[in-house]
C-alpha positions as a LaTeX table, in Angstrom:
\begin{tabular}{lrrr}
\hline
Residue & $x$ (\AA) & $y$ (\AA) & $z$ (\AA) \\
\hline
Met1 & 122.36 & 139.43 & $-2.96$ \\
Thr2 & 125.22 & 138.05 & $-0.94$ \\
Leu3 & 125.08 & 135.44 & 1.71 \\
Thr4 & 125.64 & 138.06 & 4.36 \\
Asp5 & 122.70 & 140.08 & 3.10 \\
Gln6 & 120.42 & 137.07 & 3.59 \\
Gln7 & 121.39 & 136.58 & 7.22 \\
Pro8 & 119.36 & 138.73 & 9.71 \\
Ala9 & 121.26 & 141.17 & 11.76 \\
Gln10 & 121.94 & 139.88 & 15.16 \\
Thr11 & 120.92 & 142.06 & 18.10 \\
Pro12 & 123.07 & 142.04 & 21.21 \\
Ala13 & 121.56 & 140.19 & 24.03 \\
Pro14 & 120.25 & 142.43 & 26.80 \\
Arg15 & 122.42 & 142.55 & 29.86 \\
Arg16 & 120.87 & 141.07 & 32.95 \\
Gly17 & 121.04 & 143.02 & 36.06 \\
Arg18 & 123.20 & 141.66 & 38.85 \\
Arg19 & 121.31 & 139.48 & 41.20 \\
Ile20 & 121.51 & 140.13 & 44.93 \\
Gly21 & 123.01 & 137.10 & 46.53 \\
Ser22 & 123.61 & 135.94 & 50.11 \\
Val23 & 126.93 & 137.94 & 50.33 \\
Glu24 & 125.13 & 141.14 & 49.66 \\
Val25 & 122.26 & 140.34 & 51.96 \\
Leu26 & 124.77 & 139.44 & 54.85 \\
Ala27 & 126.61 & 142.68 & 54.22 \\
Gly28 & 123.44 & 144.69 & 54.35 \\
Leu29 & 122.44 & 143.07 & 57.60 \\
Leu30 & 125.76 & 143.86 & 59.11 \\
Val31 & 125.51 & 147.54 & 58.14 \\
Val32 & 122.03 & 147.56 & 59.82 \\
Val33 & 123.31 & 146.00 & 62.94 \\
Val34 & 126.22 & 148.65 & 63.14 \\
Leu35 & 123.95 & 151.54 & 62.69 \\
Leu36 & 121.34 & 150.23 & 65.18 \\
Arg37 & 123.72 & 148.79 & 67.75 \\
Gly38 & 122.43 & 150.96 & 70.43 \\
Pro39 & 118.73 & 149.96 & 70.23 \\
Ile40 & 119.64 & 146.41 & 69.48 \\
Thr41 & 121.92 & 146.26 & 72.65 \\
Ala42 & 119.12 & 147.70 & 74.86 \\
Ala43 & 116.51 & 145.35 & 73.40 \\
Val44 & 118.75 & 142.25 & 73.92 \\
Ser45 & 119.33 & 143.12 & 77.51 \\
Ala46 & 115.60 & 143.13 & 78.28 \\
Pro47 & 114.72 & 140.25 & 80.61 \\
Ala48 & 111.93 & 139.07 & 78.53 \\
Leu49 & 113.94 & 138.77 & 75.41 \\
Gln50 & 116.68 & 137.04 & 77.37 \\
Thr51 & 114.18 & 134.48 & 78.60 \\
Trp52 & 112.97 & 134.01 & 75.06 \\
Met53 & 116.45 & 133.47 & 73.78 \\
Thr54 & 117.19 & 131.02 & 76.66 \\
Val55 & 114.21 & 128.91 & 75.91 \\
Phe56 & 114.61 & 129.05 & 72.02 \\
Val57 & 118.37 & 128.01 & 72.30 \\
Ser58 & 117.66 & 125.31 & 74.77 \\
Val59 & 114.86 & 123.74 & 72.64 \\
Met60 & 117.15 & 123.91 & 69.56 \\
Ile61 & 120.10 & 122.45 & 71.39 \\
Gln62 & 118.06 & 119.57 & 72.82 \\
Ala63 & 116.29 & 118.79 & 69.60 \\
Met64 & 118.83 & 119.23 & 66.84 \\
Pro65 & 121.01 & 116.15 & 67.54 \\
Phe66 & 118.04 & 113.89 & 67.49 \\
Leu67 & 116.64 & 115.60 & 64.37 \\
Val68 & 119.89 & 114.76 & 62.55 \\
Phe69 & 119.86 & 111.28 & 64.04 \\
Gly70 & 116.30 & 110.89 & 62.78 \\
Val71 & 116.92 & 112.08 & 59.26 \\
Ala72 & 119.96 & 109.91 & 58.89 \\
Leu73 & 117.93 & 106.83 & 60.02 \\
Ser74 & 115.15 & 107.99 & 57.64 \\
Ala75 & 117.76 & 108.08 & 54.80 \\
Val76 & 119.03 & 104.67 & 55.70 \\
Ile77 & 115.47 & 103.31 & 55.63 \\
Ala78 & 114.69 & 105.05 & 52.37 \\
Val79 & 117.85 & 103.96 & 50.59 \\
Phe80 & 119.32 & 100.78 & 52.03 \\
Val81 & 116.38 & 98.90 & 53.48 \\
Pro82 & 114.29 & 97.04 & 50.89 \\
Ala83 & 110.51 & 97.49 & 51.14 \\
Ser84 & 110.24 & 93.67 & 51.48 \\
Phe85 & 111.89 & 93.82 & 54.93 \\
Phe86 & 108.95 & 95.67 & 56.47 \\
Ala87 & 106.37 & 93.33 & 54.89 \\
Lys88 & 108.12 & 90.46 & 56.72 \\
Ala89 & 108.78 & 92.16 & 59.89 \\
Leu90 & 105.41 & 93.54 & 60.59 \\
Pro91 & 102.21 & 91.49 & 60.67 \\
Arg92 & 100.07 & 91.95 & 57.63 \\
His93 & 96.90 & 92.82 & 59.48 \\
Pro94 & 96.92 & 96.50 & 60.66 \\
Val95 & 95.33 & 95.54 & 64.03 \\
Leu96 & 98.43 & 93.48 & 64.91 \\
Ala97 & 100.87 & 95.67 & 63.03 \\
Val98 & 100.12 & 98.77 & 65.27 \\
Pro99 & 101.11 & 97.25 & 68.68 \\
Thr100 & 104.07 & 95.52 & 67.04 \\
Ala101 & 105.29 & 98.89 & 65.77 \\
Gly102 & 104.59 & 100.62 & 69.09 \\
Ile103 & 106.68 & 98.04 & 70.98 \\
Ala104 & 109.38 & 98.50 & 68.45 \\
Gly105 & 109.85 & 102.02 & 69.67 \\
Val106 & 111.37 & 100.50 & 72.81 \\
Val107 & 114.49 & 99.54 & 70.97 \\
Leu108 & 115.28 & 102.95 & 69.33 \\
Pro109 & 116.72 & 105.65 & 71.54 \\
Gly110 & 115.51 & 108.95 & 70.25 \\
Cys111 & 113.18 & 111.82 & 70.84 \\
Glu112 & 110.14 & 113.03 & 68.99 \\
Cys113 & 112.42 & 115.05 & 66.61 \\
Ala114 & 113.83 & 111.82 & 65.34 \\
Ser115 & 110.64 & 109.97 & 65.17 \\
Val116 & 108.78 & 112.14 & 62.74 \\
Pro117 & 111.14 & 111.77 & 59.74 \\
Val118 & 111.52 & 107.99 & 60.47 \\
Ala119 & 107.75 & 107.58 & 60.43 \\
Gly120 & 107.67 & 109.33 & 57.05 \\
Ala121 & 110.16 & 106.96 & 55.74 \\
Leu122 & 108.41 & 104.01 & 56.98 \\
Ile123 & 105.22 & 105.13 & 55.12 \\
Arg124 & 107.16 & 105.67 & 51.93 \\
Arg125 & 108.56 & 102.14 & 52.23 \\
Gly126 & 105.19 & 100.58 & 52.37 \\
Val127 & 104.46 & 100.37 & 56.15 \\
Thr128 & 100.84 & 101.02 & 56.87 \\
Pro129 & 100.31 & 104.58 & 58.26 \\
Ala130 & 98.58 & 103.23 & 61.29 \\
Ala131 & 101.70 & 101.36 & 62.32 \\
Ala132 & 104.05 & 104.15 & 61.48 \\
Phe133 & 102.08 & 106.53 & 63.61 \\
Ala134 & 102.06 & 104.13 & 66.55 \\
Phe135 & 105.86 & 104.00 & 66.25 \\
Leu136 & 106.02 & 107.86 & 65.92 \\
Leu137 & 104.17 & 108.25 & 69.27 \\
Ala138 & 105.71 & 105.34 & 71.19 \\
Ser139 & 109.35 & 105.69 & 70.35 \\
Pro140 & 110.17 & 109.04 & 72.00 \\
Ala141 & 108.16 & 107.97 & 75.11 \\
Ile142 & 109.13 & 104.36 & 75.99 \\
Asn143 & 112.67 & 103.99 & 74.72 \\
Pro144 & 115.32 & 102.99 & 77.36 \\
Ile145 & 116.95 & 106.42 & 77.72 \\
Val146 & 113.64 & 108.11 & 78.50 \\
Leu147 & 112.61 & 105.46 & 81.04 \\
Val148 & 116.03 & 105.70 & 82.79 \\
Ser149 & 115.95 & 109.41 & 82.92 \\
Thr150 & 112.39 & 109.09 & 84.45 \\
Ala151 & 113.61 & 106.75 & 87.09 \\
Val152 & 116.47 & 109.03 & 87.97 \\
Ala153 & 114.10 & 112.10 & 88.11 \\
Phe154 & 111.73 & 110.18 & 90.38 \\
Pro155 & 113.94 & 108.26 & 92.73 \\
Gly156 & 112.08 & 105.77 & 94.83 \\
Gln157 & 108.92 & 106.00 & 92.68 \\
Pro158 & 109.10 & 103.10 & 90.12 \\
Arg159 & 105.45 & 103.36 & 89.62 \\
Met160 & 106.07 & 106.68 & 87.66 \\
Val161 & 108.22 & 104.74 & 85.17 \\
Leu162 & 105.58 & 101.97 & 84.87 \\
Ala163 & 102.76 & 104.45 & 84.50 \\
Arg164 & 104.65 & 106.39 & 81.81 \\
Ala165 & 105.50 & 103.28 & 79.83 \\
Val166 & 101.92 & 101.81 & 80.05 \\
Ala167 & 99.96 & 105.03 & 79.34 \\
Ser168 & 102.33 & 106.07 & 76.38 \\
Leu169 & 102.11 & 102.71 & 74.66 \\
Val170 & 98.41 & 102.55 & 75.18 \\
Val171 & 97.97 & 106.01 & 73.61 \\
Ala172 & 100.14 & 105.06 & 70.68 \\
Cys173 & 98.21 & 101.91 & 69.99 \\
Leu174 & 94.83 & 103.61 & 70.26 \\
Met175 & 95.88 & 106.43 & 67.93 \\
Gly176 & 97.19 & 103.91 & 65.36 \\
Trp177 & 93.92 & 101.96 & 65.46 \\
Leu178 & 91.92 & 105.23 & 65.22 \\
Trp179 & 93.84 & 106.22 & 62.22 \\
Gln180 & 93.26 & 102.82 & 60.61 \\
Val181 & 89.42 & 103.29 & 61.15 \\
Phe182 & 88.95 & 107.02 & 60.47 \\
Gly183 & 92.14 & 108.22 & 58.74 \\
Lys184 & 92.15 & 109.14 & 55.10 \\
Gly185 & 95.11 & 108.98 & 52.80 \\
Asp186 & 94.56 & 112.38 & 51.29 \\
Trp187 & 95.30 & 113.99 & 54.67 \\
Leu188 & 98.96 & 113.13 & 54.07 \\
Arg189 & 101.12 & 115.34 & 52.11 \\
Met190 & 104.65 & 113.92 & 52.41 \\
Pro191 & 107.60 & 115.21 & 50.30 \\
Ser192 & 108.26 & 113.23 & 47.22 \\
Arg193 & 111.47 & 111.16 & 46.79 \\
Ala194 & 111.35 & 110.92 & 42.99 \\
His195 & 114.61 & 112.74 & 42.80 \\
Leu196 & 116.38 & 109.75 & 44.51 \\
Asp197 & 115.27 & 107.24 & 41.66 \\
Gly198 & 118.25 & 106.09 & 39.64 \\
Met199 & 120.94 & 107.46 & 42.00 \\
Ala200 & 123.63 & 105.35 & 43.58 \\
Arg201 & 123.04 & 104.47 & 47.18 \\
Trp202 & 125.54 & 106.80 & 48.95 \\
Pro203 & 124.79 & 109.91 & 46.80 \\
Ala204 & 121.11 & 109.14 & 47.42 \\
Phe205 & 121.68 & 108.82 & 51.07 \\
Trp206 & 123.40 & 112.14 & 51.40 \\
Thr207 & 120.88 & 113.89 & 49.11 \\
Ser208 & 118.12 & 112.60 & 51.33 \\
Val209 & 119.86 & 113.68 & 54.54 \\
Arg210 & 120.47 & 117.24 & 53.29 \\
His211 & 116.87 & 117.50 & 52.05 \\
Asp212 & 115.33 & 116.32 & 55.25 \\
Val213 & 117.62 & 118.45 & 57.49 \\
Leu214 & 116.73 & 121.60 & 55.64 \\
His215 & 113.04 & 120.76 & 55.33 \\
Ala216 & 112.34 & 119.64 & 58.88 \\
Gly217 & 114.94 & 121.99 & 60.50 \\
Gly218 & 113.08 & 125.01 & 59.23 \\
Phe219 & 109.89 & 123.79 & 60.88 \\
Leu220 & 111.81 & 122.96 & 64.10 \\
Val221 & 113.03 & 126.61 & 64.21 \\
Val222 & 109.41 & 127.88 & 63.84 \\
Gly223 & 108.22 & 125.53 & 66.60 \\
Ala224 & 111.06 & 126.41 & 68.96 \\
Ala225 & 110.33 & 130.13 & 68.42 \\
Ala226 & 106.63 & 129.54 & 69.04 \\
Ala227 & 107.40 & 127.63 & 72.28 \\
Ala228 & 109.83 & 130.47 & 73.48 \\
Val229 & 107.12 & 133.09 & 72.86 \\
Val230 & 104.55 & 131.35 & 74.85 \\
Ala231 & 106.86 & 130.52 & 77.68 \\
Val232 & 107.62 & 134.25 & 78.03 \\
Val233 & 103.85 & 135.32 & 77.84 \\
Val234 & 102.26 & 132.72 & 80.19 \\
Pro235 & 102.64 & 133.92 & 83.84 \\
Lys236 & 104.07 & 131.38 & 86.24 \\
Ser237 & 101.49 & 132.38 & 88.87 \\
Trp238 & 98.76 & 130.71 & 86.84 \\
Leu239 & 100.43 & 127.25 & 87.45 \\
Gln240 & 99.98 & 127.62 & 91.20 \\
Gln241 & 96.27 & 128.48 & 90.87 \\
Leu242 & 95.59 & 125.57 & 88.48 \\
Ser243 & 97.19 & 122.88 & 90.68 \\
Ala244 & 94.36 & 123.27 & 93.33 \\
Asn245 & 91.82 & 121.47 & 91.06 \\
Pro246 & 92.95 & 117.92 & 90.29 \\
Val247 & 91.04 & 117.67 & 86.93 \\
Val248 & 92.25 & 121.11 & 85.78 \\
Ala249 & 95.75 & 120.25 & 86.94 \\
Val250 & 95.90 & 117.25 & 84.57 \\
Val251 & 94.77 & 119.33 & 81.58 \\
Ala252 & 96.91 & 122.30 & 82.63 \\
Leu253 & 100.14 & 120.23 & 82.69 \\
Gly254 & 99.14 & 118.56 & 79.43 \\
Leu255 & 99.04 & 121.97 & 77.92 \\
Leu256 & 102.24 & 123.14 & 79.54 \\
Ala257 & 103.95 & 120.09 & 78.00 \\
Val258 & 102.70 & 121.35 & 74.63 \\
Ile259 & 103.94 & 124.82 & 75.20 \\
Leu260 & 107.38 & 124.14 & 76.72 \\
Ser261 & 108.36 & 121.65 & 73.93 \\
Ile262 & 110.92 & 119.83 & 75.95 \\
Cys263 & 112.82 & 116.90 & 74.64 \\
Ser264 & 111.58 & 113.59 & 76.01 \\
Glu265 & 115.02 & 112.73 & 77.32 \\
Ala266 & 114.86 & 115.74 & 79.79 \\
Asp267 & 111.21 & 116.27 & 80.51 \\
Ala268 & 111.10 & 114.03 & 83.44 \\
Phe269 & 113.41 & 116.44 & 85.42 \\
Val270 & 111.04 & 119.26 & 84.69 \\
Ala271 & 108.00 & 117.25 & 85.72 \\
Ala272 & 109.67 & 116.15 & 88.98 \\
Ser273 & 110.36 & 120.01 & 89.81 \\
Leu274 & 106.60 & 120.64 & 89.59 \\
Thr275 & 105.90 & 119.51 & 93.16 \\
Gln276 & 102.74 & 121.47 & 93.64 \\
Phe277 & 100.97 & 119.17 & 91.17 \\
Ser278 & 99.84 & 115.60 & 91.84 \\
Leu279 & 101.70 & 112.59 & 90.34 \\
Thr280 & 98.76 & 112.02 & 87.94 \\
Ala281 & 99.10 & 115.60 & 86.62 \\
Arg282 & 102.87 & 115.19 & 86.17 \\
Leu283 & 102.22 & 111.86 & 84.36 \\
Ala284 & 100.02 & 113.75 & 81.87 \\
Phe285 & 102.85 & 116.09 & 81.36 \\
Leu286 & 105.25 & 113.08 & 80.57 \\
Val287 & 102.78 & 111.38 & 78.26 \\
Val288 & 101.70 & 114.40 & 76.31 \\
Gly289 & 105.09 & 116.06 & 75.78 \\
Pro290 & 106.73 & 113.41 & 73.55 \\
Met291 & 103.59 & 113.19 & 71.45 \\
Val292 & 102.28 & 116.69 & 71.09 \\
Asp293 & 104.18 & 119.97 & 71.43 \\
Leu294 & 104.65 & 123.07 & 69.31 \\
Lys295 & 107.95 & 122.00 & 67.62 \\
Leu296 & 106.59 & 118.50 & 66.98 \\
Phe297 & 103.38 & 119.91 & 65.47 \\
Ala298 & 105.41 & 122.12 & 63.13 \\
Met299 & 107.51 & 119.15 & 62.07 \\
Gln300 & 104.53 & 116.97 & 61.44 \\
Ala301 & 102.96 & 119.70 & 59.35 \\
Gly302 & 106.15 & 120.04 & 57.33 \\
Ile303 & 106.90 & 116.25 & 56.86 \\
Leu304 & 103.46 & 114.64 & 56.85 \\
Gly305 & 101.16 & 117.60 & 55.82 \\
Arg306 & 99.31 & 120.32 & 57.58 \\
Gly307 & 95.94 & 118.53 & 57.16 \\
Phe308 & 97.42 & 115.57 & 58.97 \\
Ala309 & 98.88 & 117.59 & 61.89 \\
Leu310 & 95.62 & 119.62 & 62.39 \\
Arg311 & 93.69 & 116.39 & 62.94 \\
Phe312 & 96.23 & 114.16 & 64.50 \\
Ala313 & 97.74 & 116.50 & 67.14 \\
Pro314 & 94.37 & 117.45 & 68.81 \\
Ala315 & 93.20 & 113.86 & 68.85 \\
Thr316 & 96.47 & 112.70 & 70.38 \\
Phe317 & 96.28 & 115.42 & 73.10 \\
Val318 & 92.80 & 114.50 & 74.18 \\
Leu319 & 93.51 & 110.80 & 74.23 \\
Ala320 & 96.87 & 111.27 & 76.06 \\
Val321 & 95.26 & 113.37 & 78.79 \\
Thr322 & 92.42 & 110.91 & 79.19 \\
Val323 & 94.62 & 107.81 & 79.38 \\
Ser324 & 96.98 & 109.61 & 81.78 \\
Ala325 & 94.09 & 110.35 & 84.15 \\
Ile326 & 92.83 & 106.75 & 84.02 \\
Val327 & 96.28 & 105.18 & 84.40 \\
Gly328 & 97.13 & 107.59 & 87.27 \\
Ala329 & 93.84 & 106.86 & 89.10 \\
Val330 & 94.53 & 103.09 & 88.89 \\
Ile331 & 98.24 & 103.19 & 89.86 \\
Trp332 & 98.08 & 105.84 & 92.71 \\
\hline
\end{tabular}
């Protein structure tokens, strides 16, 4: 028997079918658009859809720059800042670390879209979650840009600026302390950063930025779309009826802030336009908005876990509305 007879016969490898890639999908979509251009044009020209597109695009345009800023800062914290820095910068006791982190939000200009990835990075670097969540809530509400925009939107009413700063900082600290007492670590489901281990600093930085932009950006799109849908469905005439009752008005504007999902740098101008509501009700709008809205809830669910968002967001809303009513009653 020869050597060739001892070797088994080789069977040709089966050919794999051609996989459908992004180019094929895009080409198919273009064909569908061309074939259905008539119905699509009629649908796009509908007033309701135009309103939806306006709200969706405005939310995305407002939020995306701050989202990019937030994930870049998150990557800096994750890659360049040693964990020992936070151990020295924050008090060891959580009771003192919470207000310290909340006050630190004053020095960081950004909105809620930036604070979520930063809070996640702080937790991964060893900061106690209670302090990170206090920063998450305080940073978009009491930073200098937000306070200046509030002063411009409410000229001659410095009490509105003071009320917003005080109420927002109180809510942020209370939520941090509540998490320290009642929060559980298994509620958090943050994305792993094991793929960054062993990488050089700059490659790890860009890898972290790309990962967070894609991850958080997807949830931002979902939240912006949900805000646009609700903005189209809810009739404006309901707001006029709700403003007649002071208690209902505070809750109603808190819910409106959740629905509209306006960036904290611009929400003061919307609140100033709601002249049929009291100043206390508009304060609730300004306090709730940077802490709880549809896009923020979606981002919290994506970065910190759905179990966390389902518990943290409702508790924050109740506390924000309550504190706003108390602060408003004291100041005005």
